[in-house]
N, CA and C of each residue as an Amber inpcrd file, in Angstrom:
protein
   342
 109.5190000 106.7450000  86.8980000 109.6030000 107.9090000  87.7000000
 110.8360000 108.6990000  87.1150000 112.0140000 108.4510000  87.1130000
 112.9470000 109.1020000  86.5090000 114.4410000 108.3470000  86.1510000
 114.8100000 108.6610000  84.9990000 115.9100000 107.5640000  84.2670000
 116.7980000 108.8870000  83.9780000 117.9960000 108.8350000  84.3300000
 119.2920000 109.9040000  83.8810000 119.9470000 108.8450000  83.1770000
 119.9350000 108.7710000  81.8510000 120.8520000 107.9140000  80.9650000
 122.0300000 108.2130000  80.9310000 122.3360000 109.5740000  80.9980000
 123.5520000 110.1210000  80.9430000 124.6200000 109.7910000  82.1880000
 123.8100000 109.7510000  83.3670000 124.6450000 109.4450000  84.8630000
 124.5890000 108.1810000  84.9690000 123.3880000 107.4120000  84.3090000
 123.1260000 106.0190000  84.6650000 122.5960000 105.9810000  86.0680000
 121.4740000 106.9170000  86.3430000 120.8910000 106.6810000  87.8540000
 119.4170000 106.9010000  87.6220000 118.7510000 105.9480000  88.3770000
 117.3070000 105.7350000  88.3340000 116.6560000 105.9290000  89.6540000
 115.5900000 106.6080000  89.6520000 114.6660000 106.7100000  90.6490000
 113.6800000 105.6400000  90.5030000 113.5140000 104.6700000  91.6130000
 112.7710000 103.5800000  91.6190000 111.4730000 103.7570000  92.7100000
 110.3650000 103.4270000  92.3260000 109.3020000 103.6720000  93.5060000
 109.0840000 102.1270000  93.9100000 109.1620000 101.9270000  95.1870000
 109.0590000 100.5810000  95.7880000 107.2710000 100.4940000  96.1260000
 106.8580000  99.2610000  95.8420000 105.5940000  98.7250000  95.6800000
 104.8730000  98.5720000  96.9670000 105.7250000  98.2450000  98.0810000
 105.3970000  97.8500000  99.2870000 104.5180000  99.3240000 100.1110000
 105.3180000 100.0870000 100.1970000 105.3120000 101.2810000 100.8330000
 105.0230000 102.4800000 100.0050000 105.4180000 102.4740000  98.9910000
 105.2050000 103.7470000  97.8000000 106.1760000 104.5220000  98.0640000
 107.3660000 104.2660000  98.9480000 108.4520000 105.3970000  98.9870000
 109.1550000 105.3940000  97.7170000 110.0410000 106.6230000  97.1840000
 111.0200000 106.4950000  96.2450000 112.4530000 106.3130000  96.6980000
 113.1330000 105.5560000  95.9290000 114.6490000 105.3640000  96.2960000
 115.0890000 106.2960000  95.0360000 115.7290000 107.4850000  95.1620000
 116.2400000 108.4760000  94.2290000 117.7990000 108.0500000  93.8720000
 118.1480000 108.3710000  92.5810000 119.2400000 108.2770000  91.8540000
 120.2620000 106.9160000  92.3590000 119.4110000 105.7710000  92.0770000
 120.2470000 104.4800000  92.2940000 121.0250000 104.4050000  90.8790000
 122.0550000 103.8560000  91.3510000 123.2680000 103.3730000  90.5910000
 122.6920000 102.1670000  89.6060000 123.1700000 102.0910000  88.5290000
 122.7640000 100.7560000  87.7460000 123.2900000  99.5210000  88.3990000
 124.4450000  99.6280000  89.0010000 125.1060000  98.3580000  89.9140000
 124.1270000  97.9800000  91.1400000 123.3230000  99.0740000  91.5420000
 122.3350000  98.5950000  92.6440000 120.9490000  98.0120000  92.0620000
 121.0240000  98.0160000  90.9280000 119.5680000  97.3630000  90.3410000
 119.9240000  95.9560000  89.8000000 119.0720000  95.1060000  89.6660000
 119.2040000  93.6560000  89.1440000 117.9360000  93.3860000  88.5200000
 117.7450000  92.5750000  87.5640000 116.6740000  91.7630000  86.8100000
 116.2860000  90.6900000  87.7220000 115.1100000  90.6900000  87.8680000
 114.5280000  89.3380000  88.7050000 114.2290000  88.3160000  87.8010000
 114.9910000  87.2640000  88.4230000 115.0750000  85.9620000  87.3980000
 114.0610000  85.1380000  87.7550000 113.2880000  85.1980000  89.0620000
 112.2350000  84.2940000  89.2240000 110.9580000  84.7910000  88.4570000
 110.6000000  83.8660000  87.6040000 109.2530000  84.2830000  86.7920000
 108.0740000  84.4650000  87.6820000 108.1380000  83.6740000  88.8540000
 106.9340000  83.3350000  89.5770000 106.6690000  84.4780000  90.2750000
 107.4330000  85.2400000  90.8320000 107.6180000  86.3720000  91.6830000
 106.8360000  87.7580000  90.6220000 107.1050000  87.6770000  89.3770000
 106.5030000  88.4390000  88.5370000 104.9810000  88.2650000  88.2590000
 104.5140000  87.1000000  88.7650000 103.0970000  86.7280000  88.4300000
 102.1830000  87.1160000  89.5860000 102.9360000  87.3910000  90.9420000
 102.3360000  87.9200000  92.2730000 101.6250000  89.1330000  92.0970000
 100.6460000  89.2280000  92.6690000  99.8250000  90.4960000  92.6780000
 100.5970000  91.5510000  93.4490000 100.3780000  92.8600000  93.1570000
 101.0910000  93.8230000  93.7480000 100.7610000  94.0340000  94.8200000
 101.6130000  94.2930000  95.9930000 101.4620000  94.6860000  97.3880000
 100.5160000  95.7920000  97.6220000 100.9680000  96.9510000  96.5270000
 100.1750000  98.4030000  96.8770000  98.7870000  98.1590000  96.2150000
  97.9830000  98.7960000  96.8870000  96.4800000  98.9730000  96.3140000
  96.5280000 100.3500000  96.0360000  95.9850000 100.6690000  94.7600000
  95.6810000 101.7750000  94.3430000  94.6760000 102.6180000  95.1530000
  94.8450000 103.9460000  95.4250000  93.8210000 104.5470000  96.2010000
  93.6780000 106.0930000  95.8390000  92.7480000 106.7390000  96.1610000
  92.5660000 108.0870000  96.0510000  91.7230000 108.4380000  97.1100000
  91.8850000 110.0390000  97.3090000  91.1560000 110.4400000  98.4490000
  89.4580000 110.5100000  97.9340000  88.7710000 110.2580000  98.8760000
  87.1630000 110.1710000  98.5030000  86.8200000 111.5120000  98.3380000
  86.0810000 111.8650000  97.3220000  85.2950000 113.1400000  97.1670000
  86.2080000 114.2520000  96.6040000  87.6100000 113.7180000  96.1310000
  88.5330000 114.7480000  95.5870000  88.8390000 114.8910000  94.2450000
  88.5250000 115.6140000  93.5470000  88.6970000 115.5280000  92.0760000
  90.1640000 115.2840000  91.6660000  90.5680000 114.7350000  90.6140000
  91.5770000 114.3570000  90.0390000  92.7660000 115.3320000  90.1900000
  92.5280000 116.7110000  89.5180000  93.4260000 117.9700000  89.7940000
  93.8040000 118.1670000  91.1640000  92.7950000 118.3170000  92.2580000
  93.1360000 118.3780000  93.6200000  93.5260000 117.2430000  94.4130000
  93.2800000 115.9400000  93.8980000  94.3090000 114.7120000  94.2420000
  95.7750000 114.9600000  94.2170000  96.0280000 115.4860000  92.9070000
  97.4570000 115.7290000  92.6160000  97.9050000 116.7010000  93.4000000
  97.3310000 117.9260000  93.8210000  97.6960000 118.8380000  94.6650000
  97.8650000 118.3660000  96.0280000  96.7750000 117.8610000  96.4450000
  97.0310000 117.1920000  98.0560000  98.0290000 116.3730000  98.1170000
  98.5450000 115.5730000  97.2090000  99.7420000 114.7660000  97.1970000
 101.0170000 115.3820000  97.5430000 101.0890000 116.5640000  96.7230000
 102.3080000 117.7030000  96.4340000 102.3960000 118.4220000  97.4180000
 101.1320000 119.0220000  98.2660000 101.1790000 120.2010000  99.1380000
 101.3060000 119.3270000 100.5160000 100.5110000 118.0460000 100.7010000
 100.9040000 117.6250000 102.0970000 100.9160000 116.3220000 102.3050000
 100.3240000 115.1790000 101.6890000 100.7080000 113.9830000 101.8420000
 102.1250000 113.6930000 101.7690000 102.9060000 114.0540000 100.5860000
 104.4360000 113.6630000 100.4920000 105.1130000 114.2420000 101.8660000
 104.6310000 115.0640000 102.2370000 105.4590000 115.9140000 103.5950000
 105.0310000 115.4650000 104.9040000 103.8840000 114.3320000 105.1590000
 103.8110000 113.6600000 106.2230000 104.8620000 113.2430000 106.9760000
 105.3580000 113.5520000 108.0950000 106.5890000 112.7030000 108.6400000
 106.3820000 111.1540000 108.9280000 107.1990000 110.4650000 108.8470000
 106.9850000 109.0640000 108.8820000 106.4940000 108.6340000 110.4380000
 106.9390000 109.3660000 111.2690000 106.6820000 109.4130000 112.7600000
 105.3480000 109.8370000 113.2570000 104.5600000 110.5400000 112.2270000
 103.2350000 110.9500000 112.4000000 102.1720000 109.9100000 112.3380000
 101.5360000 109.5630000 113.2870000 100.3030000 108.6110000 113.1270000
  99.2080000 109.3970000 112.3490000  98.8020000 108.6230000 111.2070000
  97.6560000 109.0440000 110.4380000  96.5220000 107.9550000 110.6820000
  95.3720000 108.3780000 110.3520000  94.1890000 107.1080000 110.3370000
  93.6770000 107.1790000 108.8030000  93.5590000 106.1220000 108.1150000
  93.3470000 105.8400000 106.7540000  91.8070000 104.7550000 106.9830000
  90.6190000 105.4440000 106.4730000  89.5750000 104.7350000 106.6650000
  89.2380000 104.4740000 105.1470000  89.1780000 103.3410000 104.6860000
  88.6140000 102.9400000 103.4100000  87.4970000 102.8300000 103.2310000
  86.7540000 103.4440000 102.1210000  85.4130000 103.6010000 102.1810000
  84.7330000 102.5610000 101.2030000  85.2500000 102.4640000 100.0140000
  84.8340000 101.4650000  98.9250000  85.9970000 101.2890000  97.9630000
  85.6620000 100.7170000  97.0020000  86.4940000 100.6270000  95.7470000
  85.6660000 101.0330000  94.5500000  86.2930000 102.0450000  93.8020000
  85.2370000 102.5390000  92.6960000  85.4000000 101.6450000  91.2490000
  85.1560000 102.6170000  90.3610000  84.8290000 101.6440000  88.8400000
  86.2800000 101.3570000  88.3510000  87.3090000 102.4530000  88.8850000
  88.6500000 102.1510000  88.4960000  89.4650000 101.2360000  89.2480000
  88.8220000 100.4830000  90.1280000  89.4360000  99.5470000  91.1760000
  90.3780000 100.1850000  92.1080000  90.0050000 101.5970000  92.4060000
  90.8950000 102.3830000  93.3230000  90.1360000 102.1470000  94.6780000
  90.7870000 101.9690000  95.7050000  90.2970000 102.2650000  97.0590000
  90.2020000 103.7550000  97.4260000  88.8640000 104.1110000  97.7270000
  88.5460000 105.4560000  98.1300000  88.5690000 105.6180000  99.6420000
  89.5360000 106.7000000 100.2220000  90.0150000 106.4880000 101.4270000
  89.8910000 107.8070000 102.1340000  89.6170000 108.0640000 103.2110000
  89.7830000 109.2740000 104.0120000  91.1070000 109.1070000 104.9010000
  91.6910000 110.2630000 104.8930000  92.9620000 110.4020000 105.2580000
  92.9650000 111.5100000 106.4470000  93.0690000 111.0520000 107.7150000
  92.9080000 111.8350000 109.0750000  94.4360000 112.0470000 109.8000000
  94.7200000 113.2880000 109.7270000  96.2520000 113.2010000 110.4960000
  96.0000000 113.4420000 111.5890000  97.2870000 113.1520000 112.5540000
  97.3430000 113.2500000 114.0640000  96.5170000 114.5660000 114.5670000
  96.4270000 115.5580000 114.1250000  95.8390000 116.8890000 114.7900000
  94.2520000 116.8930000 114.3460000  93.9520000 115.7240000 113.9850000
  92.4480000 115.4860000 113.6110000  92.1510000 116.3160000 112.0090000
  92.9850000 116.7740000 111.4830000  92.7470000 117.3360000 110.2600000
  92.6110000 116.4240000 109.3390000  91.3540000 116.4840000 108.5230000
  90.7840000 115.6240000 107.4620000  91.4990000 116.0380000 106.0290000
  92.2950000 115.3960000 105.3490000  92.8340000 115.9560000 104.0970000
  91.9170000 116.1680000 103.4310000  91.0620000 115.0730000 103.0690000
  89.9010000 115.1500000 102.0990000  89.1780000 116.5260000 101.9280000
  88.8940000 116.9850000 103.3490000  88.3110000 118.2340000 103.5250000
  88.8050000 119.4070000 103.0720000  90.2120000 119.3040000 102.8120000
  90.9740000 120.6280000 102.5160000  91.0480000 120.6930000 101.1680000
  90.6190000 119.7560000 100.2050000  90.6220000 119.5990000  98.9320000
  89.3060000 119.2390000  98.1910000  88.1480000 119.3920000  99.0860000
  86.7870000 119.0670000  98.1290000  86.3250000 120.4220000  97.7710000
  86.8210000 121.1370000  96.9970000  86.2630000 122.4330000  96.4680000
  86.5320000 122.2450000  95.0130000  85.8740000 123.0450000  94.0650000
  86.1690000 122.9260000  92.7090000  87.6080000 123.1580000  92.4030000
  87.9240000 122.8190000  91.2110000  89.2760000 123.0160000  90.7430000
  89.4580000 124.4350000  90.5750000  88.5840000 125.0630000  90.1030000
  88.7010000 126.4420000  89.6430000  88.8940000 127.3260000  90.8220000
  88.3500000 127.1060000  91.9650000  88.4300000 127.8050000  92.8440000
  89.2290000 127.4360000  94.2180000  89.7520000 126.1250000  94.0450000
  90.6740000 125.7610000  95.1360000  91.5980000 126.7690000  95.4340000
  91.7840000 126.7760000  96.7980000  92.5960000 127.6110000  97.4480000
  94.0080000 126.7690000  98.1070000  95.1230000 127.0590000  98.2380000
  96.1870000 126.0180000  99.0530000  95.6720000 125.9290000 100.4010000
  96.0770000 124.8360000 100.5070000  95.9040000 124.2800000 102.2680000
  97.0310000 124.5710000 103.0830000  98.1340000 125.1000000 102.5910000
  99.1850000 125.4810000 103.1160000  99.3020000 127.0550000 103.5310000
């Protein structure tokens, strides 16, 4: 994610829920010594919004998904797994907005959802 060698600070993405812990100091990090834990499958499953292009996927994440409050209830419906082994999902917010629908237009004609 981000490494600032000069200040010795690191942004770390957690694989369990995907959140980012920004600007951790080197003293807060440690090397895993248990080789067995390194062999375990990741807890996170790669996924993408069903029916949304790569560019619009990135925009949806930047414009909406990252800003959904932790207190908001969202519904995630898994559709299937694609050729890249990603789970294709529908994301429905508490107000019944379907995030996928806001980004299912061509990249060149996409208008901001905000």
